[in-house]
PAMI-850459 format. One record per residue: residue number from 1; residue in one letter; x, y, z of N, C-alpha, C in turn. Coordinates in steps of 0.02 Angstrom, whole numbers. Layout:
REM residues N
nulo,bavex,n.c1,n.c2,n.c3,ca.c1,ca.c2,ca.c3,c.c1,c.c2,c.c3
NUM,a,X,Y,Z,X,Y,Z,X,Y,Z
...
***
This chain:
REM residues 113
nulo,bavex,n.c1,n.c2,n.c3,ca.c1,ca.c2,ca.c3,c.c1,c.c2,c.c3
1,m,-696,1376,666,-700,1379,593,-630,1375,563
2,g,-627,1341,508,-563,1331,475,-556,1375,414
3,i,-522,1349,366,-509,1385,303,-574,1393,265
4,l,-582,1451,233,-641,1467,192,-706,1466,231
5,g,-702,1472,297,-762,1472,338,-794,1404,347
6,l,-759,1351,327,-786,1283,335,-765,1256,404
7,p,-806,1215,434,-786,1183,496,-725,1138,485
8,d,-687,1128,538,-626,1087,532,-640,1016,509
9,w,-696,987,532,-710,918,514,-725,912,439
10,v,-753,964,410,-766,963,337,-700,965,299
11,i,-653,1005,324,-588,1009,292,-553,942,295
12,w,-556,908,353,-525,842,358,-560,792,312
13,g,-625,799,304,-661,756,257,-639,767,185
14,l,-628,830,167,-603,846,100,-532,819,89
15,i,-491,825,141,-423,797,135,-426,722,127
16,a,-470,689,165,-478,616,159,-501,598,88
17,a,-549,634,62,-574,620,-6,-519,630,-58
18,l,-480,683,-51,-426,696,-97,-374,640,-95
19,l,-356,619,-34,-307,564,-28,-334,498,-54
20,l,-399,486,-46,-428,425,-75,-426,428,-151
21,a,-437,486,-180,-431,493,-253,-359,480,-275
22,v,-311,505,-238,-240,491,-254,-226,417,-248
23,e,-254,385,-198,-243,312,-189,-273,272,-247
24,m,-329,295,-273,-360,259,-329,-316,263,-391
25,i,-278,316,-398,-233,324,-455,-172,280,-446
26,s,-146,277,-385,-88,235,-372,-112,165,-351
27,t,-65,118,-348,-85,50,-331,-43,22,-274
28,a,-10,64,-236,38,39,-187,20,55,-115
29,y,-42,71,-101,-64,89,-33,-22,146,-5
30,i,-6,195,-45,34,251,-22,-8,300,17
31,a,-65,320,-8,-105,372,23,-163,345,64
32,l,-176,281,62,-235,254,96,-231,263,171
33,g,-173,251,200,-166,259,272,-178,330,294
34,f,-153,377,256,-162,447,274,-233,472,259
35,a,-266,441,212,-337,456,200,-379,432,259
36,v,-364,372,284,-399,347,343,-383,391,403
37,g,-321,411,410,-302,456,465,-339,522,461
38,a,-348,550,402,-385,613,394,-459,603,412
39,a,-486,546,392,-556,531,409,-565,524,484
40,v,-519,491,517,-522,483,590,-514,551,624
41,a,-467,591,599,-458,658,627,-522,700,619
42,g,-554,694,561,-617,730,550,-671,706,598
43,l,-674,641,610,-724,614,657,-711,639,728
44,v,-648,639,748,-630,663,816,-646,737,822
45,v,-631,776,772,-646,848,774,-721,860,774
46,f,-758,817,739,-831,824,740,-859,809,809
47,l,-831,758,842,-855,739,908,-829,785,963
48,l,-769,811,955,-738,856,1004,-719,922,970
49,p,-767,965,955,-750,1027,920,-705,1072,963
50,g,-664,1110,930,-620,1157,965,-552,1130,980
51,l,-534,1071,954,-466,1045,965,-416,1089,928
52,p,-359,1101,959,-308,1140,923,-284,1104,860
53,v,-262,1142,813,-240,1115,748,-181,1067,757
54,v,-138,1082,805,-80,1038,817,-104,969,840
55,v,-154,966,883,-180,901,905,-214,865,847
56,q,-250,901,807,-281,871,748,-229,841,701
57,a,-175,879,690,-121,855,646,-87,793,676
58,l,-78,793,742,-48,734,774,-93,673,768
59,i,-158,682,775,-205,626,766,-199,600,694
60,w,-199,646,646,-194,626,576,-129,589,561
61,a,-74,618,585,-9,587,571,-3,519,605
62,g,-25,515,668,-20,451,704,-63,397,673
63,m,-125,412,658,-169,362,627,-145,345,557
64,g,-125,395,519,-101,382,451,-40,337,451
65,l,7,352,495,67,310,498,51,240,522
66,g,7,235,572,-12,169,597,-46,126,544
67,v,-93,154,508,-128,116,456,-79,99,399
68,w,-35,146,382,13,133,329,60,76,348
69,l,83,75,411,127,21,434,92,-46,433
70,v,29,-48,454,-10,-110,452,-18,-135,380
71,l,-35,-90,335,-42,-109,264,24,-132,235
72,s,78,-99,253,144,-119,227,162,-189,251
73,r,151,-203,315,166,-269,341,122,-322,308
74,r,58,-306,298,12,-353,266,35,-368,195
75,n,56,-316,159,80,-327,90,144,-368,89
76,r,190,-355,136,253,-392,139,238,-467,151
77,i,193,-481,196,175,-551,210,141,-582,149
78,r,96,-544,117,61,-570,59,109,-585,2
79,h,157,-541,-9,205,-552,-63,253,-608,-47
80,a,267,-620,16,311,-675,35,277,-743,23
81,l,212,-745,29,176,-808,21,158,-823,-51
82,r,157,-773,-93,137,-782,-163,197,-768,-208
83,p,213,-813,-254,270,-801,-298,258,-741,-344
84,d,311,-708,-359,307,-650,-403,296,-672,-475
85,i,254,-637,-511,239,-655,-580,301,-647,-624
86,n,349,-606,-602,409,-597,-642,460,-652,-631
87,d,451,-694,-581,496,-750,-569,471,-810,-609
88,f,474,-806,-674,447,-857,-719,505,-896,-750
89,d,500,-961,-747,550,-1003,-778,521,-1030,-843
90,p,545,-1009,-901,515,-1030,-964,523,-1105,-977
91,v,571,-1137,-943,581,-1209,-953,520,-1247,-927
92,e,488,-1223,-874,430,-1258,-847,371,-1258,-894
93,s,369,-1213,-942,313,-1210,-989,324,-1255,-1050
94,l,382,-1285,-1056,397,-1328,-1113,366,-1398,-1104
95,p,353,-1433,-1158,332,-1503,-1152,387,-1544,-1119
96,r,369,-1601,-1091,417,-1642,-1053,477,-1663,-1096
97,s,465,-1681,-1158,521,-1703,-1200,571,-1646,-1211
98,d,546,-1587,-1224,592,-1530,-1233,625,-1511,-1168
99,r,589,-1517,-1113,617,-1500,-1048,674,-1548,-1030
100,a,664,-1613,-1044,717,-1662,-1031,778,-1648,-1074
101,r,766,-1633,-1137,822,-1618,-1182,860,-1556,-1159
102,r,824,-1504,-1138,856,-1443,-1116,895,-1455,-1051
103,e,867,-1495,-1005,903,-1510,-943,967,-1550,-957
104,a,962,-1598,-1005,1022,-1636,-1023,1075,-1590,-1053
105,q,1054,-1544,-1095,1101,-1496,-1124,1132,-1452,-1070
106,r,1093,-1432,-1021,1119,-1391,-967,1169,-1429,-924
107,r,1156,-1493,-913,1204,-1534,-875,1269,-1542,-912
108,m,1265,-1551,-979,1325,-1557,-1019,1365,-1492,-1019
109,d,1330,-1436,-1022,1364,-1371,-1023,1398,-1357,-956
110,n,1370,-1381,-902,1398,-1367,-835,1447,-1422,-812
111,a,1456,-1474,-852,1502,-1528,-832,1574,-1504,-834
112,p,1615,-1526,-785,1685,-1506,-786,1721,-1540,-844
113,d,1770,-1506,-872,1807,-1533,-930,1856,-1585,-910
***
């Protein structure tokens, strides 16, 4: 039995639910890995009752870190393949005539004296 007389697997389930709620508020996959780790730890404790708390915490930390690293790598690859919305060139949105005029002006400004 764990805190408040609840089984350990229920506590891990509550931790997972809390971390999922935190993840829904944030948008950066910060808590998702640790929520998955808590859910896996709860499943392991349900299947193997009586595990020491240290082993449960190691399962949670290991799974949480592993899932977080996988999500971080996936996001890094996804962001590398897709241009950032903040990297916007306003010249590209101009009509061709204005774009040509602006490019000519830029060449004149950058020409050596």
